[in-house]
C-alpha positions, 0 to 999 in steps of 0.5 A: 766773070766772062765764064759766068756770063757765058754760062748765064747766057746758055742757061737763059737761052732755054727761056727764049730770045726775049730772055737773052735780049733782057740779059743783054740789056742788064749786063752793063748795069751788072758790070757797073755794080760789080765795078763800084763794089770792087772799087769801094773794096780796093779803096777801103783796103787802101785806107785800112792798110794805111791806118794799120801802117800808122799803128792807128788800129782804132781808125782802121 
């Protein structure tokens, strides 16, 4: 993700300092959305793994 942010910053820098400022403001929200997605994915994976371990394929 760090490499993505670096490349994104270089690309947006061509648009001017205001674009970089906007990118800086939006970054925490971007990280929050990614964290929610990753957390949801991990939680669903854990629940599905448990159901598969119980041989409860329908609930998985």
